[in-house]
Kinemage of the C-alpha trace (Angstrom):
@kinemage 1
@onewidth
@group {chain A} dominant
@subgroup {mainchain}
@vectorlist {calphas} color= white
{ca met a 1} P 14.917 -41.161 27.707
{ca phe a 2} L 17.207 -42.249 25.055
{ca his a 3} L 17.703 -45.930 23.811
{ca gln a 4} L 21.329 -47.347 24.441
{ca lys a 5} L 21.936 -47.631 20.767
{ca gly a 6} L 20.924 -43.854 19.838
{ca leu a 7} L 18.066 -41.242 19.938
{ca lys a 8} L 14.244 -42.040 19.722
{ca gln a 9} L 12.770 -40.571 16.959
{ca met a 10} L 11.052 -37.540 18.870
{ca gln a 11} L 11.846 -36.526 22.468
{ca leu a 12} L 9.754 -34.129 23.951
{ca met a 13} L 10.300 -33.116 27.511
{ca leu a 14} L 8.411 -30.587 30.313
{ca gly a 15} L 10.838 -28.509 32.216
{ca asp a 16} L 13.490 -26.152 32.488
{ca ser a 17} L 16.311 -26.713 29.433
{ca arg a 18} L 18.949 -25.925 32.332
{ca glu a 19} L 18.222 -29.192 34.214
{ca met a 20} L 16.739 -31.474 31.137
{ca leu a 21} L 20.060 -30.945 29.213
{ca gly a 22} L 21.757 -32.381 32.063
{ca lys a 23} L 20.349 -35.619 31.283
{ca leu a 24} L 21.106 -36.142 27.986
{ca pro a 25} L 24.262 -37.582 26.653
{ca glu a 26} L 27.528 -35.385 25.576
{ca cys a 27} L 28.026 -34.624 21.955
{ca cys a 28} L 24.390 -36.400 20.899
{ca ile a 29} L 22.954 -33.359 19.114
{ca asp a 30} L 23.288 -32.449 15.774
{ca ser a 31} L 21.958 -28.921 15.891
{ca val a 32} L 20.019 -26.390 17.605
{ca val a 33} L 17.581 -24.599 15.987
{ca thr a 34} L 15.178 -22.310 18.434
{ca asp a 35} L 13.214 -18.969 19.364
{ca pro a 36} L 13.957 -18.299 22.852
{ca pro a 37} L 12.160 -15.146 24.651
{ca tyr a 38} L 13.382 -11.755 23.730
{ca gly a 39} L 13.864 -10.606 26.982
{ca leu a 40} L 11.146 -7.961 26.695
{ca thr a 41} L 8.425 -8.988 29.216
{ca phe a 42} L 6.144 -9.430 25.841
{ca met a 43} L 2.406 -8.662 26.774
{ca gly a 44} L 3.169 -8.994 30.149
{ca asn a 45} L 4.366 -12.928 30.066
{ca lys a 46} L 7.146 -13.172 32.956
{ca trp a 47} L 8.562 -16.108 30.987
{ca asp a 48} L 9.595 -13.374 28.957
{ca gly a 49} L 11.712 -11.200 31.165
{ca ser a 50} L 13.564 -14.060 32.965
{ca gly a 51} L 17.214 -13.439 31.148
{ca ile a 52} L 17.167 -17.406 30.472
{ca glu a 53} L 18.363 -16.401 26.889
{ca tyr a 54} L 21.617 -14.852 27.911
{ca asp a 55} L 22.315 -16.912 30.667
{ca pro a 56} L 25.509 -18.804 30.420
{ca asp a 57} L 24.036 -22.018 32.295
{ca leu a 58} L 21.833 -22.527 29.067
{ca trp a 59} L 24.179 -22.011 26.733
{ca gly a 60} L 26.607 -24.265 28.549
{ca ala a 61} L 24.143 -26.825 28.598
{ca ile a 62} L 23.678 -26.767 25.033
{ca phe a 63} L 27.262 -26.427 24.449
{ca arg a 64} L 28.069 -29.871 26.355
{ca val a 65} L 24.979 -32.042 24.364
{ca leu a 66} L 26.064 -30.295 20.815
{ca lys a 67} L 28.712 -32.067 18.746
{ca pro a 68} L 31.792 -30.625 17.722
{ca gly a 69} L 31.012 -28.439 14.629
{ca gly a 70} L 27.127 -28.508 15.618
{ca his a 71} L 25.517 -25.023 14.437
{ca val a 72} L 23.325 -23.169 16.736
{ca leu a 73} L 20.507 -21.099 14.668
{ca ser a 74} L 18.510 -18.890 17.469
{ca phe a 75} L 15.959 -15.912 17.025
{ca gly a 76} L 16.788 -13.172 19.048
{ca gly a 77} L 14.792 -9.654 19.677
{ca thr a 78} L 15.869 -6.313 17.670
{ca arg a 79} L 16.701 -4.622 21.172
{ca thr a 80} L 18.014 -7.651 23.359
{ca tyr a 81} L 19.772 -9.796 20.126
{ca his a 82} L 22.957 -8.336 21.435
{ca arg a 83} L 22.969 -9.839 24.611
{ca met a 84} L 21.977 -13.231 23.801
{ca ala a 85} L 24.821 -13.414 20.877
{ca val a 86} L 27.590 -12.015 23.435
{ca ala a 87} L 26.119 -14.715 25.988
{ca ile a 88} L 26.712 -17.389 23.122
{ca glu a 89} L 30.200 -16.521 22.217
{ca asp a 90} L 31.559 -15.830 25.912
{ca ile a 91} L 30.348 -19.535 26.394
{ca gly a 92} L 32.590 -20.892 23.826
{ca phe a 93} L 30.487 -20.918 20.284
{ca glu a 94} L 31.642 -19.326 17.135
{ca ile a 95} L 29.454 -16.595 16.121
{ca arg a 96} L 29.475 -17.358 12.050
{ca asp a 97} L 26.844 -15.041 10.600
{ca cys a 98} L 23.494 -13.566 11.338
{ca ile a 99} L 20.421 -14.285 9.280
{ca met a 100} L 18.007 -11.646 8.831
{ca trp a 101} L 13.894 -12.969 8.378
{ca leu a 102} L 12.546 -9.722 6.794
{ca tyr a 103} L 8.499 -9.216 6.507
{ca gly a 104} L 6.143 -6.546 5.604
{ca gln a 105} L 3.178 -7.409 8.430
{ca gly a 106} L 4.759 -5.842 11.387
{ca phe a 107} L 2.351 -3.733 13.674
{ca pro a 108} L 4.210 -0.623 15.151
{ca lys a 109} L 3.919 -0.363 19.076
{ca ser a 110} L 4.709 3.014 19.580
{ca arg a 111} L 3.367 5.966 21.988
{ca asp a 112} L 1.603 8.815 20.100
{ca ile a 113} L 3.680 12.077 21.800
{ca ser a 114} L 1.000 14.322 20.631
{ca lys a 115} L -2.179 12.266 21.568
{ca glu a 116} L -0.161 11.900 25.528
{ca ile a 117} L 0.403 15.272 25.480
{ca asp a 118} L -3.699 16.132 25.097
{ca lys a 119} L -4.271 13.560 27.390
{ca arg a 120} L -2.038 15.214 30.173
{ca glu a 121} L -4.432 18.290 29.613
{ca gly a 122} L -7.732 16.498 29.734
{ca tyr a 123} L -8.502 15.332 26.590
{ca trp a 124} L -8.791 12.243 25.128
{ca arg a 125} L -8.665 11.462 21.711
{ca gly a 126} L -10.511 8.392 20.619
{ca lys a 127} L -12.016 7.095 17.592
{ca ser a 128} L -15.160 8.472 17.300
{ca glu a 129} L -16.531 11.572 15.380
{ca gly a 130} L -17.065 14.615 17.299
{ca val a 131} L -17.205 14.708 21.324
{ca val a 132} L -19.178 11.581 22.601
{ca ser a 133} L -19.233 12.646 26.449
{ca glu a 134} L -17.978 15.182 28.736
{ca asn a 135} L -17.507 13.044 31.530
{ca thr a 136} L -16.138 9.735 29.802
{ca ser a 137} L -15.790 7.187 32.667
{ca met a 138} L -11.602 6.449 32.822
{ca ser a 139} L -9.270 4.979 35.756
{ca gly a 140} L -8.029 8.755 36.472
{ca pro a 141} L -9.583 11.998 36.091
{ca asn a 142} L -12.503 12.558 33.209
{ca tyr a 143} L -11.893 13.595 29.851
{ca ser a 144} L -13.345 15.314 26.537
{ca arg a 145} L -13.549 12.629 23.755
{ca thr a 146} L -12.399 14.163 20.626
{ca pro a 147} L -11.635 12.801 17.006
{ca lys a 148} L -8.673 10.969 17.099
{ca gly a 149} L -5.710 12.462 14.971
{ca glu a 150} L -6.670 15.960 15.719
{ca pro a 151} L -4.153 17.665 18.120
{ca ile a 152} L -6.187 19.778 20.871
{ca thr a 153} L -3.391 21.759 22.787
{ca glu a 154} L -0.560 23.988 21.488
{ca asp a 155} L 1.995 21.710 22.552
{ca ala a 156} L 0.302 18.945 21.081
{ca lys a 157} L 0.118 20.638 17.922
{ca lys a 158} L 3.740 21.090 18.003
{ca trp a 159} L 4.358 17.524 18.696
{ca ala a 160} L 2.028 15.905 16.123
{ca gly a 161} L 3.669 13.184 14.103
{ca trp a 162} L 6.145 12.037 16.992
{ca gly a 163} L 6.236 8.601 18.363
{ca thr a 164} L 8.840 6.412 20.198
{ca ser a 165} L 9.049 2.905 17.554
{ca leu a 166} L 9.767 2.296 14.303
{ca lys a 167} L 7.425 -0.497 12.530
{ca pro a 168} L 8.819 -4.072 13.211
{ca ala a 169} L 9.936 -5.617 9.952
{ca phe a 170} L 12.765 -8.334 10.796
{ca glu a 171} L 14.079 -10.715 13.326
{ca pro a 172} L 17.688 -11.559 13.710
{ca ile a 173} L 18.871 -14.921 13.761
{ca val a 174} L 22.313 -15.671 15.023
{ca met a 175} L 24.413 -17.975 13.192
{ca ala a 176} L 26.941 -20.150 15.767
{ca arg a 177} L 29.054 -22.853 15.702
{ca lys a 178} L 30.572 -25.284 18.268
{ca pro a 179} L 34.277 -25.373 17.587
{ca ile a 180} L 35.818 -28.636 15.823
{ca ser a 181} L 37.443 -31.027 17.791
{ca glu a 182} L 39.599 -31.979 14.615
{ca lys a 183} L 42.532 -30.853 12.797
{ca thr a 184} L 40.572 -29.905 9.820
{ca ile a 185} L 37.055 -28.909 8.927
{ca val a 186} L 36.543 -31.989 6.640
{ca asp a 187} L 37.961 -34.356 9.202
{ca asn a 188} L 35.372 -33.023 11.629
{ca val a 189} L 32.503 -33.671 9.057
{ca leu a 190} L 33.898 -36.933 8.281
{ca lys a 191} L 34.173 -37.780 12.195
{ca trp a 192} L 30.930 -35.814 13.295
{ca gly a 193} L 28.551 -34.960 10.326
{ca thr a 194} L 28.732 -31.734 11.376
{ca gly a 195} L 30.832 -28.333 10.791
{ca ala a 196} L 29.663 -27.539 7.621
{ca ile a 197} L 25.939 -26.073 5.950
{ca asn a 198} L 23.901 -27.904 3.525
{ca ile a 199} L 24.331 -25.185 0.614
{ca gly a 200} L 23.343 -27.624 -2.267
{ca asp a 201} L 19.852 -28.821 -0.886
{ca asn a 202} L 18.962 -25.208 -0.363
{ca met a 203} L 19.867 -23.111 -3.399
{ca ile a 204} L 16.898 -20.911 -4.499
{ca glu a 205} L 15.131 -21.747 -7.557
{ca leu a 206} L 15.339 -19.555 -10.667
{ca asn a 207} L 11.443 -19.455 -11.493
{ca gly a 208} L 12.618 -19.723 -14.837
{ca glu a 209} L 15.038 -16.770 -14.853
{ca ile a 210} L 18.063 -16.984 -16.936
{ca val a 211} L 21.074 -16.169 -14.740
{ca pro a 212} L 24.451 -15.901 -16.759
{ca ile a 213} L 27.843 -16.696 -14.809
{ca asn a 214} L 30.873 -14.942 -16.045
{ca val a 215} L 34.228 -17.100 -15.242
{ca leu a 216} L 37.353 -15.486 -16.252
{ca lys a 217} L 39.938 -17.825 -17.367
{ca ser a 218} L 43.236 -18.257 -15.871
{ca trp a 219} L 45.346 -15.147 -15.695
{ca ser a 220} L 47.938 -14.093 -13.349
{ca gly a 221} L 47.348 -10.129 -13.155
{ca phe a 222} L 50.976 -9.780 -13.512
{ca gly a 223} L 53.330 -8.636 -16.316
{ca gln a 224} L 52.361 -6.997 -19.520
{ca glu a 225} L 49.704 -9.583 -20.764
{ca lys a 226} L 46.203 -8.382 -21.749
{ca arg a 227} L 43.516 -9.600 -19.133
{ca pro a 228} L 41.428 -12.073 -21.045
{ca asp a 229} L 37.668 -11.315 -21.653
{ca tyr a 230} L 35.125 -13.125 -19.320
{ca glu a 231} L 33.484 -16.462 -20.782
{ca pro a 232} L 29.725 -16.410 -19.885
{ca thr a 233} L 28.072 -19.546 -19.061
{ca val a 234} L 24.607 -19.959 -17.953
{ca asn a 235} L 23.679 -20.920 -13.882
{ca thr a 236} L 21.080 -23.411 -14.098
{ca asp a 237} L 21.769 -24.804 -10.046
{ca gly a 238} L 20.182 -21.896 -8.398
{ca arg a 239} L 21.268 -19.162 -6.637
{ca trp a 240} L 23.017 -19.588 -3.388
{ca pro a 241} L 21.042 -19.414 0.104
{ca ala a 242} L 21.494 -15.877 1.560
{ca asn a 243} L 21.479 -14.688 5.224
{ca val a 244} L 18.179 -12.629 4.213
{ca ile a 245} L 15.179 -14.309 4.366
{ca met a 246} L 11.931 -12.571 3.110
{ca asp a 247} L 8.122 -12.952 3.257
{ca glu a 248} L 6.114 -12.638 -0.205
{ca glu a 249} L 5.511 -8.862 0.793
{ca ala a 250} L 8.703 -8.124 1.212
{ca gly a 251} L 9.904 -10.024 -1.812
{ca glu a 252} L 7.604 -8.009 -4.059
{ca ile a 253} L 9.254 -4.624 -3.095
{ca leu a 254} L 12.439 -6.011 -4.566
{ca gly a 255} L 10.901 -7.460 -7.706
{ca glu a 256} L 10.035 -10.896 -9.099
{ca lys a 257} L 13.681 -11.809 -9.675
{ca ala a 258} L 14.799 -15.092 -7.218
{ca arg a 259} L 17.681 -13.833 -4.737
{ca phe a 260} L 16.348 -15.184 -1.674
{ca tyr a 261} L 14.367 -17.864 -0.102
{ca tyr a 262} L 10.667 -16.374 0.479
{ca cys a 263} L 9.011 -17.643 3.926
{ca pro a 264} L 5.654 -15.491 5.021
{ca lys a 265} L 4.413 -15.633 8.652
{ca ala a 266} L 2.341 -18.544 9.979
{ca ser a 267} L -1.383 -18.388 8.898
{ca pro a 268} L -4.215 -18.803 11.525
{ca ser a 269} L -4.802 -22.412 9.744
{ca glu a 270} L -1.394 -23.362 10.306
{ca lys a 271} L -0.811 -22.331 13.638
{ca asn a 272} L -4.123 -24.209 14.869
{ca phe a 273} L -3.430 -27.331 12.587
{ca gly a 274} L -3.980 -30.206 15.103
{ca leu a 275} L -5.524 -28.310 18.019
{ca glu a 276} L -9.045 -28.632 16.556
{ca asp a 277} L -10.684 -30.001 19.918
{ca met a 278} L -9.145 -27.537 22.249
{ca pro a 279} L -10.988 -24.150 23.507
{ca val a 280} L -10.932 -21.120 20.995
{ca val a 281} L -9.673 -18.719 23.470
{ca ala a 282} L -7.677 -15.006 23.251
{ca ala a 283} L -4.598 -15.850 21.538
{ca gly a 284} L -1.490 -14.490 23.388
{ca gly a 285} L -3.805 -12.843 25.872
{ca leu a 286} L -5.095 -9.452 25.711
{ca gln a 287} L -2.792 -6.832 23.847
{ca gly a 288} L -3.024 -3.774 26.190
{ca arg a 289} L -1.967 -0.684 24.551
{ca his a 290} L 0.104 2.188 26.349
{ca asp a 291} L -2.573 4.744 25.976
{ca gly a 292} L -4.934 2.560 28.227
{ca ser a 293} L -7.490 1.006 25.053
{ca leu a 294} L -7.700 -2.475 24.268
{ca gly a 295} L -5.605 -3.828 21.390
{ca lys a 296} L -6.854 -6.342 18.671
{ca thr a 297} L -7.518 -9.597 20.117
{ca thr a 298} L -7.412 -12.636 17.884
{ca met a 299} L -9.520 -15.684 18.822
{ca ala a 300} L -7.472 -19.139 18.389
{ca gln a 301} L -7.028 -22.544 19.638
{ca asn a 302} L -2.814 -21.756 19.609
{ca ile a 303} L -2.382 -19.071 22.626
{ca his a 304} L 1.556 -18.775 21.761
{ca pro a 305} L 2.008 -15.355 20.956
{ca thr a 306} L 5.055 -15.600 18.470
{ca val a 307} L 4.302 -18.874 16.016
{ca lys a 308} L 7.075 -19.116 13.567
{ca pro a 309} L 6.029 -20.816 10.108
{ca val a 310} L 6.867 -24.459 9.754
{ca asp a 311} L 8.498 -23.799 6.352
{ca leu a 312} L 10.867 -21.024 7.780
{ca met a 313} L 11.732 -23.707 10.589
{ca arg a 314} L 12.325 -26.843 7.664
{ca tyr a 315} L 14.211 -24.352 5.789
{ca leu a 316} L 16.350 -23.744 8.819
{ca cys a 317} L 16.783 -27.622 10.032
{ca asn a 318} L 17.845 -28.525 6.647
{ca leu a 319} L 20.260 -25.962 6.351
{ca val a 320} L 22.333 -26.684 9.144
{ca thr a 321} L 21.594 -30.558 10.265
{ca pro a 322} L 23.100 -33.628 8.562
{ca lys a 323} L 20.976 -36.089 6.750
{ca gly a 324} L 19.288 -38.325 9.392
{ca gly a 325} L 20.616 -36.053 12.460
{ca val a 326} L 19.258 -34.576 15.328
{ca val a 327} L 17.801 -31.295 16.084
{ca leu a 328} L 17.177 -29.751 19.399
{ca asp a 329} L 14.810 -26.889 20.393
{ca pro a 330} L 15.306 -25.764 23.926
{ca phe a 331} L 12.490 -23.120 23.505
{ca met a 332} L 9.872 -25.409 22.163
{ca gly a 333} L 7.178 -23.129 22.117
{ca ser a 334} L 3.955 -24.335 20.096
{ca gly a 335} L 6.337 -26.815 18.259
{ca ser a 336} L 7.432 -25.192 15.028
{ca thr a 337} L 10.787 -26.378 14.995
{ca gly a 338} L 9.830 -29.716 15.948
{ca ile a 339} L 7.259 -29.724 12.834
{ca gly a 340} L 10.100 -28.488 10.582
{ca ala a 341} L 12.459 -31.213 11.777
{ca ile a 342} L 10.022 -33.777 11.685
{ca met a 343} L 8.833 -32.993 8.140
{ca glu a 344} L 12.424 -32.791 7.153
{ca gly a 345} L 13.032 -36.263 8.095
{ca phe a 346} L 15.259 -35.686 11.334
{ca glu a 347} L 14.941 -36.542 14.901
{ca phe a 348} L 13.960 -33.915 17.423
{ca val a 349} L 14.355 -33.186 21.085
{ca gly a 350} L 12.007 -30.258 22.229
{ca val a 351} L 11.990 -29.172 26.072
{ca glu a 352} L 9.361 -26.713 27.025
{ca leu a 353} L 8.770 -25.232 30.216
{ca ser a 354} L 5.161 -24.020 30.005
{ca glu a 355} L 3.044 -26.870 30.701
{ca glu a 356} L 0.451 -25.331 28.239
{ca tyr a 357} L 2.459 -24.460 25.462
{ca tyr a 358} L 4.068 -28.245 26.311
{ca his a 359} L 0.309 -29.798 25.357
{ca ile a 360} L -0.233 -27.654 22.264
{ca ala a 361} L 3.460 -28.515 20.652
{ca thr a 362} L 2.640 -32.293 21.628
{ca lys a 363} L -0.734 -32.076 19.844
{ca arg a 364} L 0.672 -29.768 16.784
{ca ile a 365} L 4.099 -31.740 15.943
{ca met a 366} L 1.770 -35.513 15.905
{ca ala a 367} L -0.840 -33.947 13.930
{ca trp a 368} L 1.806 -32.483 11.471
{ca arg a 369} L 3.472 -35.947 11.286
{ca glu a 370} L 0.364 -37.770 10.718
{ca arg a 371} L -0.365 -35.717 8.226
{ca ser a 372} L 3.324 -35.946 6.518
{ca val a 373} L 3.154 -39.826 6.362
{ca ala a 374} L -0.145 -39.760 4.916
């Protein structure tokens, strides 16, 4: 699996990360960028309700292979992020920050209380205009199909507009660091190459915007001496990378001035690149809803339900990985982290439990790798 003189450029492994990482040398990984399950039993997938994302054995295995000062960037769900962050901290990592990926394309998964009340009373409020059938066949009692959105019973009218969930518009990313082993952060960086984050290569472009910097001349703040005026200069390097990442829609809401790194969700063509010879199937499975109806089904070759954008993973890999370093993704999924790492010139180690996703990730990474070389 490893050469004696170092890692291969890319190593993809099929299996449980808790076991597979035990085969790797100690302190051989420079950074971890990953998108583990969120513990929500997403779309009925058992792998998303196993609790592995807050298993001490998992984070202990990651801690062992990561170099001192190495960073972990791990996505989490808004309802379960805290459990993952606590597990990461309890195993010995330092929680350094929380990056927020904001987007405007989230779809609310909320139960319509008014609609549920009418359903209980025998009225099924469908999408059609008027009553379609007095005896619509359902898995249960027969319902009268009525126009969508119009409450029927008095209780339903009282609770019209009430639901159970907000629209999802962000995902948190924990930024953690393995404690340094040397006396100072400088000593650690010089010995291991890890411990700091790459600010210079990730400055936000100004896009022609003139940003003044007010520099205060030396002043002690004591005595009766008058405080000097600020001396205006102009920033040409770009804005400091923030702990907020946005898609274009969220960025437009705040205006055109460059403040943050912008990254939209992955497009269908990006998700399916390199998978052209695979069959087109329902991506992520059929999305059943609480009211029993069938949600929108997307047909694609990449069936992974939570594909992250390649540009986002490139940015995150570049932020915490030293030049020529090794990126680990213990939850490889469909391979977006691996693609980002390879395209940024890093070596990559990926582990995936699902054989189906493993093959998708392998094909995607190889296809993107070939395109970047061409």
